[in-house]
All heavy atoms as a GROMACS GRO file, in nm:
protein
  601
    1MET      N    1   5.439 -16.689  10.885
    1MET     CA    2   5.325 -16.758  10.841
    1MET      C    3   5.346 -16.807  10.693
    1MET      O    4   5.388 -16.729  10.610
    1MET     CB    5   5.201 -16.670  10.842
    1MET     CG    6   5.082 -16.734  10.785
    1MET     SD    7   4.920 -16.650  10.783
    1MET     CE    8   4.959 -16.478  10.795
    2THR      N    9   5.328 -16.935  10.673
    2THR     CA   10   5.347 -16.992  10.540
    2THR      C   11   5.211 -16.986  10.461
    2THR      O   12   5.103 -16.994  10.519
    2THR     CB   13   5.394 -17.137  10.543
    2THR    OG1   14   5.305 -17.213  10.618
    2THR    CG2   15   5.535 -17.145  10.609
    3ILE      N   16   5.222 -16.970  10.331
    3ILE     CA   17   5.107 -16.957  10.246
    3ILE      C   18   5.122 -17.047  10.130
    3ILE      O   19   5.231 -17.054  10.068
    3ILE     CB   20   5.094 -16.811  10.190
    3ILE    CG1   21   5.089 -16.714  10.308
    3ILE    CG2   22   4.974 -16.798  10.100
    3ILE    CD1   23   5.121 -16.567  10.271
    4GLY      N   24   5.020 -17.128  10.098
    4GLY     CA   25   5.026 -17.219   9.987
    4GLY      C   26   4.908 -17.312   9.981
    4GLY      O   27   4.817 -17.301  10.057
    5ARG      N   28   4.915 -17.404   9.884
    5ARG     CA   29   4.802 -17.497   9.856
    5ARG      C   30   4.802 -17.615   9.952
    5ARG      O   31   4.698 -17.669   9.980
    5ARG     CB   32   4.810 -17.540   9.712
    5ARG     CG   33   4.686 -17.605   9.662
    5ARG     CD   34   4.696 -17.637   9.514
    5ARG     NE   35   4.790 -17.751   9.492
    5ARG     CZ   36   4.895 -17.745   9.414
    5ARG    NH1   37   4.931 -17.634   9.350
    5ARG    NH2   38   4.978 -17.845   9.408
    6HIS      N   39   4.916 -17.656  10.006
    6HIS     CA   40   4.926 -17.775  10.087
    6HIS      C   41   4.865 -17.744  10.222
    6HIS      O   42   4.876 -17.639  10.280
    6HIS     CB   43   5.075 -17.812  10.104
    6HIS     CG   44   5.093 -17.953  10.151
    6HIS    ND1   45   5.086 -17.985  10.286
    6HIS    CD2   46   5.117 -18.068  10.085
    6HIS    CE1   47   5.107 -18.114  10.300
    6HIS    NE2   48   5.122 -18.169  10.183
    7SER      N   49   4.806 -17.849  10.283
    7SER     CA   50   4.736 -17.838  10.412
    7SER      C   51   4.830 -17.803  10.527
    7SER      O   52   4.781 -17.758  10.629
    7SER     CB   53   4.654 -17.965  10.446
    7SER     OG   54   4.748 -18.072  10.457
    8GLU      N   55   4.958 -17.825  10.510
    8GLU     CA   56   5.050 -17.794  10.625
    8GLU      C   57   5.084 -17.647  10.636
    8GLU      O   58   5.148 -17.605  10.731
    8GLU     CB   59   5.176 -17.878  10.615
    8GLU     CG   60   5.265 -17.838  10.497
    8GLU     CD   61   5.382 -17.931  10.477
    8GLU    OE1   62   5.376 -18.048  10.520
    8GLU    OE2   63   5.482 -17.890  10.414
    9ASN      N   64   5.037 -17.562  10.536
    9ASN     CA   65   5.057 -17.418  10.542
    9ASN      C   66   4.970 -17.356  10.650
    9ASN      O   67   4.863 -17.408  10.684
    9ASN     CB   68   5.028 -17.352  10.414
    9ASN     CG   69   5.131 -17.384  10.307
    9ASN    OD1   70   5.249 -17.333  10.316
    9ASN    ND2   71   5.100 -17.471  10.216
   10ASP      N   72   5.017 -17.241  10.707
   10ASP     CA   73   4.936 -17.164  10.802
   10ASP      C   74   4.813 -17.108  10.736
   10ASP      O   75   4.704 -17.096  10.796
   10ASP     CB   76   5.020 -17.054  10.865
   10ASP     CG   77   5.144 -17.105  10.943
   10ASP    OD1   78   5.123 -17.198  11.022
   10ASP    OD2   79   5.247 -17.064  10.911
   11PHE      N   80   4.832 -17.063  10.610
   11PHE     CA   81   4.722 -17.009  10.531
   11PHE      C   82   4.708 -17.089  10.404
   11PHE      O   83   4.795 -17.078  10.313
   11PHE     CB   84   4.754 -16.859  10.501
   11PHE     CG   85   4.640 -16.785  10.446
   11PHE    CD1   86   4.528 -16.749  10.513
   11PHE    CD2   87   4.642 -16.746  10.306
   11PHE    CE1   88   4.420 -16.681  10.456
   11PHE    CE2   89   4.540 -16.678  10.249
   11PHE     CZ   90   4.430 -16.646  10.319
   12GLN      N   91   4.606 -17.171  10.396
   12GLN     CA   92   4.596 -17.263  10.282
   12GLN      C   93   4.496 -17.205  10.177
   12GLN      O   94   4.388 -17.162  10.208
   12GLN     CB   95   4.542 -17.400  10.331
   12GLN     CG   96   4.531 -17.501  10.217
   12GLN     CD   97   4.477 -17.636  10.263
   12GLN    OE1   98   4.430 -17.650  10.378
   12GLN    NE2   99   4.472 -17.730  10.177
   13LEU      N  100   4.542 -17.210  10.047
   13LEU     CA  101   4.462 -17.160   9.937
   13LEU      C  102   4.432 -17.279   9.849
   13LEU      O  103   4.525 -17.342   9.792
   13LEU     CB  104   4.539 -17.054   9.857
   13LEU     CG  105   4.571 -16.930   9.935
   13LEU    CD1  106   4.668 -16.842   9.858
   13LEU    CD2  107   4.446 -16.852   9.970
   14ASN      N  108   4.306 -17.307   9.829
   14ASN     CA  109   4.263 -17.419   9.746
   14ASN      C  110   4.251 -17.372   9.600
   14ASN      O  111   4.138 -17.350   9.555
   14ASN     CB  112   4.131 -17.481   9.799
   14ASN     CG  113   4.096 -17.603   9.724
   14ASN    OD1  114   4.178 -17.667   9.660
   14ASN    ND2  115   3.971 -17.647   9.741
   15ASP      N  116   4.361 -17.361   9.534
   15ASP     CA  117   4.363 -17.303   9.396
   15ASP      C  118   4.483 -17.364   9.325
   15ASP      O  119   4.597 -17.360   9.375
   15ASP     CB  120   4.380 -17.153   9.405
   15ASP     CG  121   4.376 -17.082   9.270
   15ASP    OD1  122   4.436 -17.134   9.172
   15ASP    OD2  123   4.311 -16.976   9.261
   16ASP      N  124   4.461 -17.428   9.208
   16ASP     CA  125   4.568 -17.496   9.139
   16ASP      C  126   4.676 -17.406   9.086
   16ASP      O  127   4.786 -17.452   9.050
   16ASP     CB  128   4.504 -17.574   9.017
   16ASP     CG  129   4.429 -17.697   9.064
   16ASP    OD1  130   4.450 -17.741   9.179
   16ASP    OD2  131   4.345 -17.745   8.988
   17THR      N  132   4.650 -17.271   9.081
   17THR     CA  133   4.753 -17.181   9.034
   17THR      C  134   4.847 -17.136   9.149
   17THR      O  135   4.944 -17.068   9.127
   17THR     CB  136   4.692 -17.054   8.974
   17THR    OG1  137   4.620 -16.981   9.071
   17THR    CG2  138   4.605 -17.088   8.856
   18VAL      N  139   4.815 -17.184   9.270
   18VAL     CA  140   4.898 -17.155   9.384
   18VAL      C  141   4.986 -17.278   9.415
   18VAL      O  142   4.942 -17.390   9.414
   18VAL     CB  143   4.811 -17.128   9.514
   18VAL    CG1  144   4.897 -17.109   9.634
   18VAL    CG2  145   4.719 -17.004   9.486
   19HIS      N  146   5.118 -17.251   9.434
   19HIS     CA  147   5.214 -17.359   9.459
   19HIS      C  148   5.184 -17.420   9.597
   19HIS      O  149   5.129 -17.352   9.683
   19HIS     CB  150   5.353 -17.300   9.452
   19HIS     CG  151   5.457 -17.406   9.441
   19HIS    ND1  152   5.512 -17.468   9.554
   19HIS    CD2  153   5.524 -17.457   9.334
   19HIS    CE1  154   5.602 -17.553   9.516
   19HIS    NE2  155   5.613 -17.551   9.385
   20ARG      N  156   5.228 -17.542   9.612
   20ARG     CA  157   5.209 -17.612   9.743
   20ARG      C  158   5.268 -17.533   9.859
   20ARG      O  159   5.212 -17.522   9.967
   20ARG     CB  160   5.268 -17.753   9.743
   20ARG     CG  161   5.195 -17.848   9.651
   20ARG     CD  162   5.247 -17.989   9.651
   20ARG     NE  163   5.396 -17.999   9.662
   20ARG     CZ  164   5.458 -18.062   9.765
   20ARG    NH1  165   5.390 -18.115   9.862
   20ARG    NH2  166   5.589 -18.069   9.766
   21HIS      N  167   5.384 -17.474   9.836
   21HIS     CA  168   5.452 -17.383   9.936
   21HIS      C  169   5.482 -17.256   9.861
   21HIS      O  170   5.593 -17.256   9.799
   21HIS     CB  171   5.573 -17.453   9.995
   21HIS     CG  172   5.536 -17.581  10.070
   21HIS    ND1  173   5.553 -17.704  10.010
   21HIS    CD2  174   5.484 -17.602  10.185
   21HIS    CE1  175   5.517 -17.798  10.094
   21HIS    NE2  176   5.468 -17.737  10.205
   22HIS      N  177   5.400 -17.160   9.863
   22HIS     CA  178   5.411 -17.041   9.772
   22HIS      C  179   5.491 -16.926   9.833
   22HIS      O  180   5.573 -16.867   9.764
   22HIS     CB  181   5.267 -16.998   9.736
   22HIS     CG  182   5.266 -16.929   9.604
   22HIS    ND1  183   5.208 -16.983   9.492
   22HIS    CD2  184   5.307 -16.806   9.567
   22HIS    CE1  185   5.222 -16.900   9.391
   22HIS    NE2  186   5.281 -16.788   9.434
   23ALA      N  187   5.459 -16.888   9.954
   23ALA     CA  188   5.522 -16.766  10.011
   23ALA      C  189   5.529 -16.774  10.163
   23ALA      O  190   5.468 -16.857  10.225
   23ALA     CB  191   5.445 -16.642   9.965
   24VAL      N  192   5.604 -16.681  10.218
   24VAL     CA  193   5.612 -16.666  10.362
   24VAL      C  194   5.584 -16.519  10.396
   24VAL      O  195   5.639 -16.432  10.331
   24VAL     CB  196   5.751 -16.704  10.413
   24VAL    CG1  197   5.768 -16.676  10.565
   24VAL    CG2  198   5.786 -16.852  10.390
   25PHE      N  199   5.503 -16.499  10.495
   25PHE     CA  200   5.475 -16.368  10.552
   25PHE      C  201   5.536 -16.359  10.689
   25PHE      O  202   5.516 -16.453  10.769
   25PHE     CB  203   5.319 -16.349  10.558
   25PHE     CG  204   5.278 -16.222  10.630
   25PHE    CD1  205   5.277 -16.103  10.561
   25PHE    CD2  206   5.249 -16.220  10.765
   25PHE    CE1  207   5.238 -15.987  10.619
   25PHE    CE2  208   5.210 -16.105  10.828
   25PHE     CZ  209   5.207 -15.987  10.758
   26HIS      N  210   5.611 -16.254  10.714
   26HIS     CA  211   5.667 -16.236  10.849
   26HIS      C  212   5.685 -16.091  10.880
   26HIS      O  213   5.667 -16.003  10.795
   26HIS     CB  214   5.801 -16.315  10.856
   26HIS     CG  215   5.909 -16.256  10.773
   26HIS    ND1  216   5.921 -16.280  10.637
   26HIS    CD2  217   6.011 -16.170  10.800
   26HIS    CE1  218   6.022 -16.212  10.590
   26HIS    NE2  219   6.080 -16.147  10.685
   27MET      N  220   5.725 -16.059  11.002
   27MET     CA  221   5.749 -15.922  11.043
   27MET      C  222   5.900 -15.910  11.047
   27MET      O  223   5.975 -15.994  11.105
   27MET     CB  224   5.690 -15.896  11.182
   27MET     CG  225   5.537 -15.914  11.187
   27MET     SD  226   5.451 -15.804  11.076
   27MET     CE  227   5.453 -15.656  11.173
   28SER      N  228   5.947 -15.798  10.994
   28SER     CA  229   6.089 -15.768  10.996
   28SER      C  230   6.133 -15.733  11.133
   28SER      O  231   6.044 -15.702  11.217
   28SER     CB  232   6.123 -15.656  10.892
   28SER     OG  233   6.067 -15.537  10.945
   29PRO      N  234   6.267 -15.724  11.163
   29PRO     CA  235   6.310 -15.684  11.296
   29PRO      C  236   6.257 -15.541  11.338
   29PRO      O  237   6.238 -15.522  11.456
   29PRO     CB  238   6.466 -15.678  11.284
   29PRO     CG  239   6.493 -15.781  11.172
   29PRO     CD  240   6.376 -15.762  11.075
   30ASP      N  241   6.230 -15.452  11.237
   30ASP     CA  242   6.174 -15.325  11.274
   30ASP      C  243   6.021 -15.322  11.262
   30ASP      O  244   5.961 -15.215  11.244
   30ASP     CB  245   6.241 -15.214  11.192
   30ASP     CG  246   6.222 -15.233  11.039
   30ASP    OD1  247   6.184 -15.343  10.997
   30ASP    OD2  248   6.239 -15.136  10.966
   31LYS      N  249   5.964 -15.438  11.272
   31LYS     CA  250   5.816 -15.461  11.282
   31LYS      C  251   5.735 -15.422  11.158
   31LYS      O  252   5.622 -15.382  11.162
   31LYS     CB  253   5.757 -15.381  11.399
   31LYS     CG  254   5.824 -15.412  11.533
   31LYS     CD  255   5.791 -15.551  11.579
   31LYS     CE  256   5.845 -15.572  11.719
   31LYS     NZ  257   5.877 -15.706  11.752
   32GLN      N  258   5.806 -15.434  11.038
   32GLN     CA  259   5.733 -15.412  10.913
   32GLN      C  260   5.690 -15.544  10.853
   32GLN      O  261   5.770 -15.642  10.855
   32GLN     CB  262   5.824 -15.338  10.814
   32GLN     CG  263   5.862 -15.200  10.857
   32GLN     CD  264   5.744 -15.109  10.870
   32GLN    OE1  265   5.657 -15.104  10.785
   32GLN    NE2  266   5.737 -15.038  10.982
   33PRO      N  267   5.569 -15.550  10.795
   33PRO     CA  268   5.526 -15.682  10.735
   33PRO      C  269   5.598 -15.702  10.602
   33PRO      O  270   5.610 -15.610  10.522
   33PRO     CB  271   5.374 -15.658  10.719
   33PRO     CG  272   5.358 -15.511  10.716
   33PRO     CD  273   5.461 -15.450  10.801
   34VAL      N  274   5.643 -15.824  10.586
   34VAL     CA  275   5.722 -15.860  10.467
   34VAL      C  276   5.665 -15.987  10.406
   34VAL      O  277   5.626 -16.080  10.478
   34VAL     CB  278   5.870 -15.880  10.502
   34VAL    CG1  279   5.948 -15.933  10.382
   34VAL    CG2  280   5.933 -15.759  10.561
   35ILE      N  281   5.651 -15.994  10.272
   35ILE     CA  282   5.615 -16.116  10.198
   35ILE      C  283   5.733 -16.155  10.114
   35ILE      O  284   5.804 -16.079  10.054
   35ILE     CB  285   5.489 -16.093  10.112
   35ILE    CG1  286   5.435 -16.223  10.058
   35ILE    CG2  287   5.509 -15.995   9.999
   35ILE    CD1  288   5.336 -16.291  10.144
   36THR      N  289   5.760 -16.289  10.118
   36THR     CA  290   5.870 -16.350  10.037
   36THR      C  291   5.820 -16.464   9.953
   36THR      O  292   5.758 -16.556  10.005
   36THR     CB  293   5.982 -16.399  10.137
   36THR    OG1  294   6.022 -16.293  10.219
   36THR    CG2  295   6.098 -16.456  10.058
   37ASP      N  296   5.847 -16.454   9.824
   37ASP     CA  297   5.816 -16.565   9.736
   37ASP      C  298   5.914 -16.680   9.758
   37ASP      O  299   6.034 -16.660   9.783
   37ASP     CB  300   5.830 -16.518   9.586
   37ASP     CG  301   5.799 -16.624   9.487
   37ASP    OD1  302   5.721 -16.718   9.512
   37ASP    OD2  303   5.857 -16.620   9.377
   38LEU      N  304   5.862 -16.804   9.756
   38LEU     CA  305   5.944 -16.919   9.777
   38LEU      C  306   5.992 -16.980   9.644
   38LEU      O  307   5.989 -17.099   9.624
   38LEU     CB  308   5.868 -17.026   9.866
   38LEU     CG  309   5.841 -16.981  10.006
   38LEU    CD1  310   5.760 -17.088  10.076
   38LEU    CD2  311   5.969 -16.954  10.078
   39ASP      N  312   6.034 -16.892   9.552
   39ASP     CA  313   6.089 -16.930   9.418
   39ASP      C  314   5.986 -17.016   9.341
   39ASP      O  315   6.020 -17.121   9.291
   39ASP     CB  316   6.220 -17.004   9.437
   39ASP     CG  317   6.296 -17.001   9.304
   39ASP    OD1  318   6.286 -16.909   9.226
   39ASP    OD2  319   6.384 -17.097   9.291
   40THR      N  320   5.861 -16.966   9.338
   40THR     CA  321   5.756 -17.040   9.267
   40THR      C  322   5.748 -17.000   9.121
   40THR      O  323   5.788 -16.891   9.077
   40THR     CB  324   5.623 -17.014   9.334
   40THR    OG1  325   5.596 -16.875   9.333
   40THR    CG2  326   5.620 -17.061   9.482
   41GLU      N  327   5.689 -17.089   9.042
   41GLU     CA  328   5.669 -17.068   8.898
   41GLU      C  329   5.577 -16.947   8.876
   41GLU      O  330   5.610 -16.861   8.788
   41GLU     CB  331   5.614 -17.192   8.833
   41GLU     CG  332   5.600 -17.178   8.681
   41GLU     CD  333   5.550 -17.308   8.620
   41GLU    OE1  334   5.582 -17.416   8.670
   41GLU    OE2  335   5.474 -17.300   8.520
   42ASN      N  336   5.466 -16.938   8.942
   42ASN     CA  337   5.371 -16.828   8.921
   42ASN      C  338   5.414 -16.705   8.999
   42ASN      O  339   5.362 -16.593   8.968
   42ASN     CB  340   5.234 -16.868   8.960
   42ASN     CG  341   5.174 -16.971   8.869
   42ASN    OD1  342   5.213 -16.980   8.752
   42ASN    ND2  343   5.078 -17.041   8.914
   43GLY      N  344   5.500 -16.716   9.095
   43GLY     CA  345   5.550 -16.600   9.168
   43GLY      C  346   5.450 -16.533   9.259
   43GLY      O  347   5.336 -16.581   9.275
   44VAL      N  348   5.496 -16.428   9.319
   44VAL     CA  349   5.411 -16.337   9.403
   44VAL      C  350   5.412 -16.207   9.337
   44VAL      O  351   5.520 -16.151   9.300
   44VAL     CB  352   5.464 -16.331   9.550
   44VAL    CG1  353   5.382 -16.230   9.629
   44VAL    CG2  354   5.462 -16.468   9.615
   45VAL      N  355   5.295 -16.146   9.322
   45VAL     CA  356   5.281 -16.018   9.254
   45VAL      C  357   5.221 -15.919   9.359
   45VAL      O  358   5.123 -15.951   9.419
   45VAL     CB  359   5.194 -16.026   9.128
   45VAL    CG1  360   5.168 -15.889   9.070
   45VAL    CG2  361   5.259 -16.119   9.024
   46VAL      N  362   5.286 -15.804   9.377
   46VAL     CA  363   5.235 -15.704   9.466
   46VAL      C  364   5.213 -15.577   9.386
   46VAL      O  365   5.310 -15.526   9.329
   46VAL     CB  366   5.333 -15.680   9.586
   46VAL    CG1  367   5.279 -15.564   9.672
   46VAL    CG2  368   5.344 -15.808   9.667
   47ASN      N  369   5.087 -15.528   9.384
   47ASN     CA  370   5.052 -15.407   9.308
   47ASN      C  371   5.100 -15.417   9.164
   47ASN      O  372   5.153 -15.325   9.109
   47ASN     CB  373   5.108 -15.286   9.377
   47ASN     CG  374   5.054 -15.266   9.517
   47ASN    OD1  375   4.940 -15.296   9.540
   47ASN    ND2  376   5.135 -15.216   9.604
   48GLY      N  377   5.088 -15.531   9.101
   48GLY     CA  378   5.114 -15.551   8.961
   48GLY      C  379   5.257 -15.582   8.929
   48GLY      O  380   5.294 -15.600   8.814
   49GLN      N  381   5.350 -15.589   9.028
   49GLN     CA  382   5.489 -15.621   9.007
   49GLN      C  383   5.527 -15.748   9.071
   49GLN      O  384   5.502 -15.768   9.189
   49GLN     CB  385   5.578 -15.509   9.060
   49GLN     CG  386   5.578 -15.376   8.982
   49GLN     CD  387   5.690 -15.291   9.021
   49GLN    OE1  388   5.698 -15.248   9.140
   49GLN    NE2  389   5.781 -15.268   8.931
   50ARG      N  390   5.592 -15.836   8.997
   50ARG     CA  391   5.643 -15.957   9.053
   50ARG      C  392   5.760 -15.931   9.144
   50ARG      O  393   5.848 -15.848   9.112
   50ARG     CB  394   5.691 -16.052   8.940
   50ARG     CG  395   5.726 -16.189   8.996
   50ARG     CD  396   5.745 -16.294   8.885
   50ARG     NE  397   5.780 -16.418   8.947
   50ARG     CZ  398   5.761 -16.527   8.887
   50ARG    NH1  399   5.710 -16.542   8.766
   50ARG    NH2  400   5.804 -16.641   8.947
   51ILE      N  401   5.757 -15.987   9.263
   51ILE     CA  402   5.857 -15.962   9.361
   51ILE      C  403   5.922 -16.089   9.407
   51ILE      O  404   5.864 -16.198   9.396
   51ILE     CB  405   5.799 -15.883   9.478
   51ILE    CG1  406   5.687 -15.956   9.552
   51ILE    CG2  407   5.748 -15.743   9.439
   51ILE    CD1  408   5.733 -16.046   9.663
   52SER      N  409   6.041 -16.080   9.471
   52SER     CA  410   6.099 -16.196   9.538
   52SER      C  411   6.077 -16.176   9.692
   52SER      O  412   6.056 -16.268   9.762
   52SER     CB  413   6.245 -16.215   9.501
   52SER     OG  414   6.315 -16.098   9.531
   53LYS      N  415   6.082 -16.048   9.734
   53LYS     CA  416   6.067 -16.012   9.872
   53LYS      C  417   6.038 -15.860   9.871
   53LYS      O  418   6.103 -15.785   9.811
   53LYS     CB  419   6.191 -16.045   9.954
   53LYS     CG  420   6.184 -16.009  10.097
   53LYS     CD  421   6.317 -16.049  10.165
   53LYS     CE  422   6.308 -16.023  10.314
   53LYS     NZ  423   6.438 -16.074  10.379
   54THR      N  424   5.935 -15.829   9.956
   54THR     CA  425   5.903 -15.681   9.971
   54THR      C  426   5.829 -15.651  10.099
   54THR      O  427   5.759 -15.740  10.149
   54THR     CB  428   5.822 -15.631   9.845
   54THR    OG1  429   5.822 -15.489   9.849
   54THR    CG2  430   5.681 -15.680   9.849
   55GLU      N  431   5.845 -15.532  10.145
   55GLU     CA  432   5.754 -15.487  10.260
   55GLU      C  433   5.623 -15.461  10.208
   55GLU      O  434   5.602 -15.419  10.088
   55GLU     CB  435   5.814 -15.355  10.322
   55GLU     CG  436   5.933 -15.379  10.404
   55GLU     CD  437   5.975 -15.251  10.476
   55GLU    OE1  438   5.903 -15.146  10.472
   55GLU    OE2  439   6.088 -15.252  10.535
   56LEU      N  440   5.521 -15.485  10.292
   56LEU     CA  441   5.382 -15.457  10.254
   56LEU      C  442   5.330 -15.334  10.326
   56LEU      O  443   5.369 -15.300  10.435
   56LEU     CB  444   5.296 -15.581  10.293
   56LEU     CG  445   5.324 -15.709  10.218
   56LEU    CD1  446   5.241 -15.822  10.278
   56LEU    CD2  447   5.294 -15.690  10.074
   57HIS      N  448   5.236 -15.262  10.258
   57HIS     CA  449   5.172 -15.147  10.312
   57HIS      C  450   5.022 -15.165  10.302
   57HIS      O  451   4.973 -15.231  10.210
   57HIS     CB  452   5.216 -15.022  10.240
   57HIS     CG  453   5.367 -15.002  10.241
   57HIS    ND1  454   5.456 -15.079  10.306
   57HIS    CD2  455   5.442 -14.909  10.185
   57HIS    CE1  456   5.579 -15.044  10.290
   57HIS    NE2  457   5.575 -14.938  10.211
   58SER      N  458   4.947 -15.109  10.394
   58SER     CA  459   4.805 -15.124  10.394
   58SER      C  460   4.747 -15.080  10.257
   58SER      O  461   4.786 -14.976  10.205
   58SER     CB  462   4.743 -15.038  10.503
   58SER     OG  463   4.608 -15.073  10.517
   59GLY      N  464   4.664 -15.161  10.198
   59GLY     CA  465   4.604 -15.137  10.066
   59GLY      C  466   4.675 -15.210   9.956
   59GLY      O  467   4.618 -15.216   9.842
   60ASP      N  468   4.792 -15.269   9.980
   60ASP     CA  469   4.862 -15.342   9.872
   60ASP      C  470   4.778 -15.462   9.830
   60ASP      O  471   4.711 -15.525   9.906
   60ASP     CB  472   4.998 -15.397   9.923
   60ASP     CG  473   5.104 -15.288   9.932
   60ASP    OD1  474   5.082 -15.177   9.880
   60ASP    OD2  475   5.206 -15.319   9.991
   61VAL      N  476   4.778 -15.487   9.696
   61VAL     CA  477   4.714 -15.604   9.644
   61VAL      C  478   4.819 -15.717   9.614
   61VAL      O  479   4.915 -15.685   9.543
   61VAL     CB  480   4.637 -15.571   9.511
   61VAL    CG1  481   4.576 -15.697   9.450
   61VAL    CG2  482   4.528 -15.467   9.540
   62ILE      N  483   4.798 -15.830   9.672
   62ILE     CA  484   4.890 -15.939   9.661
   62ILE      C  485   4.827 -16.052   9.578
   62ILE      O  486   4.712 -16.090   9.608
   62ILE     CB  487   4.926 -15.993   9.802
   62ILE    CG1  488   4.975 -15.881   9.895
   62ILE    CG2  489   5.031 -16.104   9.790
   62ILE    CD1  490   4.980 -15.925  10.040
   63GLU      N  491   4.901 -16.106   9.483
   63GLU     CA  492   4.851 -16.215   9.401
   63GLU      C  493   4.946 -16.338   9.414
   63GLU      O  494   5.066 -16.324   9.404
   63GLU     CB  495   4.851 -16.171   9.255
   63GLU     CG  496   4.761 -16.049   9.226
   63GLU     CD  497   4.764 -16.001   9.083
   63GLU    OE1  498   4.756 -16.091   8.992
   63GLU    OE2  499   4.784 -15.881   9.065
   64PHE      N  500   4.882 -16.447   9.439
   64PHE     CA  501   4.944 -16.576   9.438
   64PHE      C  502   4.877 -16.659   9.329
   64PHE      O  503   4.764 -16.704   9.347
   64PHE     CB  504   4.925 -16.655   9.575
   64PHE     CG  505   4.959 -16.572   9.692
   64PHE    CD1  506   4.864 -16.506   9.767
   64PHE    CD2  507   5.088 -16.566   9.734
   64PHE    CE1  508   4.892 -16.431   9.878
   64PHE    CE2  509   5.128 -16.486   9.847
   64PHE     CZ  510   5.026 -16.421   9.920
   65GLY      N  511   4.941 -16.670   9.215
   65GLY     CA  512   4.872 -16.734   9.097
   65GLY      C  513   4.751 -16.642   9.061
   65GLY      O  514   4.764 -16.525   9.044
   66GLU      N  515   4.631 -16.707   9.056
   66GLU     CA  516   4.510 -16.624   9.026
   66GLU      C  517   4.436 -16.579   9.148
   66GLU      O  518   4.339 -16.508   9.140
   66GLU     CB  519   4.417 -16.712   8.940
   66GLU     CG  520   4.475 -16.740   8.796
   66GLU     CD  521   4.379 -16.822   8.714
   66GLU    OE1  522   4.266 -16.854   8.758
   66GLU    OE2  523   4.426 -16.866   8.608
   67ALA      N  524   4.487 -16.612   9.264
   67ALA     CA  525   4.422 -16.576   9.394
   67ALA      C  526   4.476 -16.426   9.427
   67ALA      O  527   4.596 -16.402   9.431
   67ALA     CB  528   4.458 -16.669   9.509
   68LYS      N  529   4.381 -16.334   9.456
   68LYS     CA  530   4.417 -16.199   9.484
   68LYS      C  531   4.365 -16.162   9.624
   68LYS      O  532   4.252 -16.200   9.665
   68LYS     CB  533   4.353 -16.101   9.388
   68LYS     CG  534   4.421 -16.104   9.249
   68LYS     CD  535   4.357 -15.994   9.167
   68LYS     CE  536   4.412 -15.995   9.030
   68LYS     NZ  537   4.362 -15.884   8.951
   69PHE      N  538   4.444 -16.088   9.700
   69PHE     CA  539   4.409 -16.040   9.832
   69PHE      C  540   4.453 -15.898   9.850
   69PHE      O  541   4.555 -15.853   9.792
   69PHE     CB  542   4.479 -16.128   9.936
   69PHE     CG  543   4.437 -16.272   9.932
   69PHE    CD1  544   4.505 -16.362   9.854
   69PHE    CD2  545   4.335 -16.315  10.008
   69PHE    CE1  546   4.467 -16.487   9.847
   69PHE    CE2  547   4.296 -16.450  10.002
   69PHE     CZ  548   4.357 -16.535   9.922
   70ARG      N  549   4.378 -15.824   9.932
   70ARG     CA  550   4.425 -15.694   9.968
   70ARG      C  551   4.475 -15.696  10.115
   70ARG      O  552   4.415 -15.743  10.203
   70ARG     CB  553   4.308 -15.589   9.959
   70ARG     CG  554   4.354 -15.448   9.997
   70ARG     CD  555   4.246 -15.347   9.972
   70ARG     NE  556   4.189 -15.348   9.834
   70ARG     CZ  557   4.239 -15.290   9.730
   70ARG    NH1  558   4.354 -15.225   9.738
   70ARG    NH2  559   4.181 -15.302   9.614
   71PHE      N  560   4.602 -15.646  10.132
   71PHE     CA  561   4.661 -15.641  10.263
   71PHE      C  562   4.609 -15.522  10.337
   71PHE      O  563   4.618 -15.405  10.284
   71PHE     CB  564   4.813 -15.639  10.252
   71PHE     CG  565   4.885 -15.622  10.381
   71PHE    CD1  566   4.893 -15.734  10.462
   71PHE    CD2  567   4.939 -15.504  10.426
   71PHE    CE1  568   4.959 -15.726  10.587
   71PHE    CE2  569   5.004 -15.494  10.549
   71PHE     CZ  570   5.015 -15.608  10.629
   72VAL      N  571   4.555 -15.541  10.458
   72VAL     CA  572   4.510 -15.428  10.536
   72VAL      C  573   4.578 -15.433  10.674
   72VAL      O  574   4.580 -15.538  10.741
   72VAL     CB  575   4.359 -15.436  10.555
   72VAL    CG1  576   4.304 -15.328  10.646
   72VAL    CG2  577   4.284 -15.438  10.427
   73SER      N  578   4.636 -15.318  10.708
   73SER     CA  579   4.709 -15.309  10.834
   73SER      C  580   4.649 -15.194  10.918
   73SER      O  581   4.623 -15.087  10.862
   73SER     CB  582   4.857 -15.283  10.808
   73SER     OG  583   4.923 -15.257  10.926
   74GLN      N  584   4.629 -15.219  11.044
   74GLN     CA  585   4.581 -15.111  11.133
   74GLN      C  586   4.690 -15.084  11.234
   74GLN      O  587   4.698 -15.153  11.342
   74GLN     CB  588   4.453 -15.157  11.204
   74GLN     CG  589   4.339 -15.180  11.109
   74GLN     CD  590   4.215 -15.225  11.178
   74GLN    OE1  591   4.222 -15.273  11.293
   74GLN    NE2  592   4.105 -15.219  11.110
   75GLN      N  593   4.776 -14.992  11.210
   75GLN     CA  594   4.889 -14.964  11.298
   75GLN      C  595   4.854 -14.846  11.384
   75GLN      O  596   4.796 -14.754  11.350
   75GLN     CB  597   5.017 -14.936  11.223
   75GLN     CG  598   5.066 -15.058  11.153
   75GLN     CD  599   5.199 -15.038  11.087
   75GLN    OE1  600   5.240 -14.923  11.058
   75GLN    NE2  601   5.272 -15.145  11.052
   0.00000   0.00000   0.00000
């Protein structure tokens, strides 16, 4: 799933601090959720740390520019 400001993304964020194509969310081969920054200026921050790619866990706070979300997983 692509995340960004542009309308062609799967998850569109209407926020000028979010890049047009900001990040990609996918499941790893072992079925773990992963978020990957698409080399953006504002980056992706998970739990206060800027990342290039990381596995997500339920309760993680993800930031795209000034937009914040809490990741919730029901496994």
